[in-house]
PALUM-399737 format. One record per residue (C-alpha): residue number from 0; x, y, z. Coordinates in steps of 0.001 Angstrom, whole numbers, plus 524288, in hexadecimal, padded with zeros to 5 digits. Example, Ala and Ser with C-alpha at 12.3 -4.5 7.8 and 13.67 -1.06 7.14 Angstrom:
<atoms>
pos; u; v; w
0; 8300C; 7EE6C; 81E78
1; 83566; 7FBDC; 81BE4
</atoms>
This chain:
<atoms>
pos; u; v; w
0; 608EA; 93D9F; 9EF6E
1; 61046; 94287; 9FA68
2; 614B5; 93C16; A07D5
3; 61221; 94050; A15C8
4; 61C84; 93FF7; A209A
5; 61A57; 940D2; A2FAF
6; 62538; 94A48; A3418
7; 62E91; 94724; A3EA1
8; 6332F; 9524A; A4720
9; 64152; 95569; A4A2E
10; 63C44; 95DDB; A55C6
11; 630E2; 95D84; A5F93
12; 624C5; 960E8; A59B5
13; 6182E; 96785; A5FE6
14; 60CAA; 95EED; A6463
15; 602CC; 95BA9; A5A30
16; 5FA20; 96693; A56E4
17; 5EDD6; 968BD; A4E2A
18; 5E58E; 972B1; A490A
19; 5F0FB; 979F4; A4470
20; 5F553; 98147; A3922
21; 6034A; 97F25; A3163
22; 60957; 98997; A2A4E
23; 61674; 98A26; A22C4
24; 6205F; 99519; A227C
25; 62CA4; 99390; A1B7B
26; 62B29; 98424; A1C7C
27; 628EF; 9849B; A2AEA
28; 61C00; 97FCC; A3045
29; 61490; 9871F; A3B39
30; 60986; 9812B; A4393
31; 5FFAB; 98BFF; A4647
32; 5F49D; 98A35; A5035
33; 5F763; 98C74; A5D93
34; 60609; 988F6; A5F6E
35; 60F58; 98BE1; A53E6
36; 61776; 980A2; A5093
37; 621C6; 981D6; A46AA
38; 6259B; 9760D; A3E4A
39; 632D9; 975C6; A35AD
40; 630A5; 96B1B; A2BDB
41; 63EB7; 96B84; A2749
42; 6443D; 968D4; A349B
43; 6390C; 96114; A385A
44; 63711; 96876; A45E7
45; 62D11; 971F7; A4E97
46; 62F3F; 97CFA; A553D
47; 62536; 9845E; A5D8D
48; 6212D; 991BB; A58B0
49; 619CA; 99D37; A5F9B
50; 60CFD; 9997C; A62ED
51; 6015B; 9A1B6; A5BEF
52; 5FBB6; 9AB49; A65A0
53; 5EEB5; 9A661; A6367
54; 5EDE9; 997FA; A66C6
55; 5E496; 992C7; A5BBF
56; 5E10E; 9869D; A539E
57; 5D856; 984A9; A481E
58; 5DEDA; 99088; A4208
59; 5E4AA; 993C5; A3564
60; 5F2E0; 99799; A31E1
61; 5FA1B; 99C74; A2690
62; 6069C; 9A175; A2115
63; 60866; 9AF72; A1B0A
64; 61557; 9B73B; A1935
65; 61C8C; 9ACEB; A20E5
66; 6144D; 9AE7B; A2D8F
67; 608E5; 9A642; A3144
68; 5FB47; 9AA5D; A3610
69; 5F3AC; 9A2D4; A3F95
70; 5E549; 9A686; A3CE7
71; 5D865; 9A2E7; A4424
72; 5D571; 99622; A4BA5
73; 5CF8B; 99363; A585F
74; 5D4E2; 9905B; A661D
75; 5CB3B; 98956; A6FE1
76; 5BEEF; 98CE6; A682B
77; 5C28E; 99B10; A66D0
78; 5C569; 9A009; A5823
79; 5D29C; 9A710; A567C
80; 5D293; 9B272; A4EA0
81; 5E08A; 9B7A7; A5085
82; 5EA8C; 9B5A9; A44D3
83; 5F7E1; 9B540; A498B
84; 60465; 9B63A; A3FF2
85; 60FAE; 9AD2E; A42F6
86; 61D7F; 9B14F; A3E31
87; 62684; 9A57A; A3C52
88; 631A6; 9AE1C; A3C88
89; 62FEF; 9B360; A4A80
90; 626F2; 9A8B6; A501C
91; 61E20; 9B2BF; A537A
92; 60E95; 9B5EF; A5298
93; 6068C; 9C20F; A4FE0
94; 5F96C; 9C379; A4FFD
95; 5F2F7; 9C94F; A438B
96; 5E534; 9CE06; A3FD2
97; 5DAEA; 9C46E; A445D
98; 5D381; 9BB5A; A3BBA
99; 5C6AC; 9C33C; A3890
100; 5BE62; 9B6B5; A3A0C
101; 5C33A; 9AD25; A450B
102; 5C282; 99E7D; A419C
103; 5C8AF; 99101; A4313
104; 5CAFA; 98588; A3A5B
105; 5CE28; 9902F; A2E74
106; 5D4EC; 98EB2; A22C4
107; 5DE9B; 997A4; A1C22
108; 5E876; 99975; A1138
109; 5F33B; 9A412; A0CD2
110; 5F329; 9AAAF; A0004
111; 5FD4A; 9B45C; 9FCBB
112; 5FF39; 9B723; A0BC5
113; 5F078; 9B9AF; A0E94
114; 5EACE; 9AFEE; A174A
115; 5DD27; 9AAA3; A145B
116; 5D493; 9A628; A20C5
117; 5C8B4; 99EE7; A1BD7
118; 5BE71; 99765; A22ED
119; 5BE67; 990F3; A3013
120; 5B533; 99125; A3A81
121; 5AFEE; 99ABC; A440A
122; 5AE0D; 99984; A5279
123; 5A023; 992BB; A4FF2
124; 5A6AF; 98862; A4764
125; 5A08E; 98EFC; A3B9A
126; 5A79B; 98BEB; A2E44
127; 5AC98; 998E4; A2810
128; 5AFF0; 99DD9; A19E2
129; 5B646; 9AA83; A1ED0
130; 5C29B; 9AE3A; A1724
131; 5CB9E; 9B7D7; A1D2D
132; 5D8CD; 9BC01; A180A
133; 5E505; 9C07F; A2046
134; 5EECF; 9C896; A1A94
135; 5FB3E; 9C904; A235B
136; 601B1; 9D447; A1CFD
137; 5F5E9; 9DD4A; A2194
138; 5F2F2; 9D4DB; A2CB1
139; 5E2EF; 9D603; A2734
140; 5D808; 9CD26; A23F9
141; 5CF61; 9CD71; A19C6
142; 5C36F; 9C5CE; A15F0
143; 5C510; 9BC0B; A088E
144; 5BA5C; 9B44F; A01D1
145; 5B35F; 9AAC9; A0A6C
146; 5B787; 99BCF; A09CD
147; 5AD40; 9952D; A01A2
148; 5AA16; 98AB3; A0B9F
149; 5A9D1; 98D6D; A1A61
150; 5B2DC; 98433; A1FFF
151; 5BDD4; 9822F; A2A10
152; 5C8C5; 977C1; A2D9D
153; 5CDA8; 9783A; A1F5A
154; 5DABE; 97AFB; A19B6
155; 5DF96; 987B3; A11CA
156; 5EAAD; 9880C; A0929
157; 5EFB9; 9907D; 9FD5F
158; 5F5A9; 98CA6; 9F02D
159; 5F7AB; 99470; 9E59E
160; 5F2CF; 9A198; 9EB1D
161; 5E594; 99B8D; 9EEBD
162; 5DFEA; 99619; 9FB97
163; 5DAA9; 988D4; 9FCB4
164; 5D0CD; 9850A; A085E
165; 5CF04; 97640; A0957
166; 5C74A; 96CF8; A12F8
167; 5C273; 97013; A1FDA
168; 5B4D6; 96E7B; A23FF
169; 5A790; 975AA; A2173
170; 59A69; 9762D; A281E
171; 59840; 968DD; A1FE4
172; 5A3F4; 961B4; A24E2
173; 5B14A; 95FC4; A1F4F
174; 5B5BA; 96684; A12C6
175; 5BCF9; 96252; A06B8
176; 5BB99; 9700F; A0063
177; 5C6B3; 976CC; 9FA2A
178; 5C53D; 98512; 9F755
179; 5CEF8; 98E28; 9F0F4
180; 5D022; 99CB2; 9F3A8
181; 5D64F; 9A685; 9E8BE
182; 5D9EF; 9B309; 9EF69
183; 5DAE1; 9B9E9; 9E18F
184; 5CC33; 9B873; 9DF7D
185; 5C7AD; 9B6BD; 9ED7C
186; 5BFA4; 9AA2A; 9EA37
187; 5BECE; 99C68; 9EE95
188; 5BE6C; 990AF; 9E5CA
189; 5B9E4; 98371; 9EAA3
190; 5C2A0; 9784A; 9E570
191; 5C233; 96919; 9E4E9
192; 5C020; 962FD; 9F1A7
193; 5C9E7; 95CD5; 9FA25
194; 5C7E8; 94E21; 9F902
195; 5C68F; 94C1B; A0844
196; 5BE2A; 9565B; A0FFF
197; 5C63A; 959D2; A1BFF
198; 5C7D8; 9630C; A26EE
199; 5D2F9; 966CD; A2F9D
200; 5DC35; 9623D; A259F
201; 5E9BC; 967D4; A2312
202; 5EEF4; 96CDC; A1661
203; 5FC23; 971BA; A0E9B
204; 5FFBA; 97539; A018A
205; 60AE3; 97018; 9F917
206; 60DBD; 97148; 9EB36
207; 601F9; 979DF; 9E996
208; 5F89B; 96FBC; 9EDE6
209; 5EFE2; 96F96; 9F8EE
210; 5F14D; 963DD; A02BB
211; 5E68E; 96044; A0C82
212; 5E98D; 9567C; A1792
213; 5E25A; 94FAA; A2274
214; 5D872; 9562F; A2A37
215; 5CB7F; 94EBF; A2CCA
216; 5BEFD; 94BCC; A265E
217; 5B727; 947C7; A3229
218; 5BC4B; 94B0C; A3EE0
219; 5C994; 94F6E; A447F
220; 5CAAA; 94069; A4914
221; 5CBDA; 93C57; A3A65
222; 5D7DA; 943DE; A3540
223; 5DB0F; 94151; A27A4
224; 5E7F8; 93C6F; A2062
225; 5E40C; 9408D; A1298
226; 5EA02; 94A9F; A0B32
227; 5E462; 950B0; 9FF46
228; 5EA62; 95A49; 9F566
229; 5E574; 96528; 9ED70
230; 5EB1D; 969F8; 9E05E
231; 5E6B7; 97852; 9DC5C
232; 5EC5A; 975BF; 9CFB7
233; 5E391; 96AA2; 9CBBB
234; 5D86D; 96D84; 9D505
235; 5D92D; 95F60; 9DAA5
236; 5DC16; 95745; 9E6D1
237; 5E413; 94C09; 9E95E
238; 5E724; 942E1; 9F43F
239; 5F503; 942DC; 9FA40
240; 5FB9A; 93A11; A047D
241; 5F413; 9396F; A111F
242; 5FB3E; 93EC5; A1C9E
243; 60055; 933C2; A2576
244; 5F67F; 935C2; A3096
245; 5E946; 93E1A; A31B8
246; 5EA67; 94BB3; A3554
247; 5E0FE; 957B6; A3698
248; 5E34A; 964BF; A3DED
249; 5F1E3; 965AC; A3A8F
250; 5F99E; 96FE9; A3379
251; 5FCD1; 96F25; A25E6
252; 60619; 975BA; A1D35
253; 61110; 973D3; A133D
254; 61FA2; 97641; A14C0
255; 62C9E; 97241; A0CC3
256; 6238A; 96CA5; A0275
257; 61C77; 96312; A0BE7
258; 61016; 963BD; A1244
259; 60E5A; 962BB; A2179
260; 60334; 95F65; A29ED
261; 606D1; 9629E; A384A
262; 600D7; 95CF6; A4388
263; 5F147; 95C92; A4424
264; 5E71B; 95305; A486B
265; 5E81A; 943B4; A44FC
266; 5D9B4; 9401D; A47DC
267; 5D82A; 937A6; A5322
268; 5E704; 9382A; A567A
269; 5E5F0; 94607; A598A
270; 5EFBD; 9503C; A58B4
271; 5FBF4; 94CA8; A4EF9
272; 60906; 95204; A514D
273; 60F74; 94DAD; A4506
274; 61274; 95462; A37D4
275; 60EF8; 94F43; A2A1D
276; 6170F; 953F3; A1F3E
277; 61293; 950EE; A107C
278; 61BB9; 950BB; A0554
279; 6151C; 95263; 9F9E7
280; 61EB1; 94C69; 9EFE0
281; 62ABA; 945F5; 9F469
282; 6373D; 93C8E; 9F09B
283; 63C20; 93350; 9FA7E
284; 64AC5; 932D6; 9FB8B
285; 651BF; 9292D; A0518
286; 65F21; 928AB; A0BCD
287; 66785; 92253; A16FC
288; 66F14; 92636; A20F8
289; 67C91; 91F0D; A224E
290; 685DA; 91C69; A2D0F
291; 69431; 91F94; A2D42
292; 6968A; 912E3; A2756
293; 68E7D; 914EC; A1B70
294; 68370; 90BBD; A2001
295; 674F3; 90FCE; A2171
296; 6730A; 913F2; A2ED1
297; 66A04; 90A36; A3513
298; 66264; 90957; A41B6
299; 65FFB; 91856; A4161
300; 654AE; 922A6; A3D04
301; 65985; 92C87; A3385
302; 654B3; 93A88; A33C8
303; 656CB; 940DC; A26FE
304; 65395; 94DE3; A220D
305; 65495; 951F3; A1324
306; 65402; 95F1C; A0B3C
307; 6534C; 96115; 9FD8C
308; 65DAE; 96C48; 9F9E0
309; 65C53; 97713; 9F6DB
310; 64EB9; 976DA; 9FB16
311; 64946; 9747B; A09BA
312; 6408A; 969DF; A0816
313; 63F9B; 95FBF; A1330
314; 640C3; 9527E; A1034
315; 63946; 9488E; A1991
316; 640BA; 93CCE; A1D08
317; 63DDF; 92F37; A2373
318; 647EB; 92511; A27C0
319; 64914; 916D0; A2B5F
320; 65362; 9110F; A35F4
321; 65CF6; 90C84; A2CF8
322; 66340; 91A1C; A290E
323; 65A56; 91BD1; A1D5F
324; 65047; 927A9; A19C4
325; 6471D; 92CDD; A10F2
326; 643EE; 93B23; A0CB9
327; 6377C; 93F5F; A071D
328; 63C14; 94A8B; 9FCE0
329; 6314B; 95394; 9F826
330; 63196; 9518D; 9E943
331; 63183; 960A2; 9E804
332; 63E07; 9615E; 9EECB
333; 644B3; 956E4; 9E5F3
334; 64184; 95DD3; 9D912
335; 64CA6; 965D7; 9D657
336; 65583; 9632C; 9E1AD
337; 66152; 95910; 9E10C
338; 666ED; 95B93; 9EE7D
339; 66308; 955B7; 9FB4C
340; 6679E; 95788; A0909
341; 66420; 94BFD; A12E5
342; 66819; 94B7F; A209E
343; 665F8; 93EEE; A26D8
344; 66A4C; 93A05; A353A
345; 6676C; 92FC4; A3FF5
346; 65CDA; 93548; A485E
347; 66405; 92F99; A546E
348; 66F15; 93A00; A54AF
349; 66C4C; 94350; A4A55
350; 67A59; 9403F; A4412
351; 6786C; 941CB; A34FD
352; 67BF8; 9354E; A2E3E
353; 680DA; 9336C; A1F7F
354; 67593; 931FC; A1579
355; 6746E; 92D8F; A07F9
356; 6677B; 93198; A00CE
357; 662F3; 9295D; 9F617
358; 65B97; 9317F; 9ECAB
</atoms>
């Protein structure tokens, strides 16, 4: 079982947002939907990017070729058909060919550079089966095999060259459906149902597994904490460690070998402005900051940051008030590496202290 952390921010963060999508490019996370907020997990800080020219929510967003595409959605009850491309290298947006079928609460996944956009709702809140495919290299759309079940408010991910659409809602209520698309044959296959029917959930993939977190199975005021994992190699679902707080309508993505659930809606508590970080497999190390006399530095809170070398794996840290700290290191980082760099210092003045790491 993995573990969850609530990240602490080393810089100011944007106010809590929901109805957003999180997309990772080169281990940097971009929040798409209206404003563009950029989160750097290694530095644990936010910066503000250029806003999408089309203010929208309930859209979808995907990465292809190092760029991000914001697609569909609505704003104040009006559907948005524009497709805008964001270039992280220049922090700029470019309008592309519009989505043939305007819709909101749609799902998407990317395979071999092609962005597949499926399902969603039209302006009359009718559930759709539409499947349209965008080719960024030619800036054109084509039609794909329709989704077997008309639905919206679910999640899409790709694993092993196939697309997966999970959860959401249909005209019959909340859905536990999992359907897989094979681009080689253009066919859909219905797989084992997710244990918990849920909509407006979040998802990410790690180690070729599909993680589905939160959402709700009733109303937006009853957000879920539960996390369920689908393993395509066995065709089975399992239960993972629940999130520390309920969450729906947030952004889900993976970076640096970890899963992230960013912002969202926390049931009756409303918007949530925190980041939840999931470590799938970890080892806990501990250490102590000593003062100039070689004694444990008591009465201070330690800020520690660690990285396994030569990889660039972030190691989450917690600390006490007696100079001690612990570090959760992903198991995948431990295997094969024997050198570790740890920086630790009192957070009162930022002056580095000497450390001893007990491994």
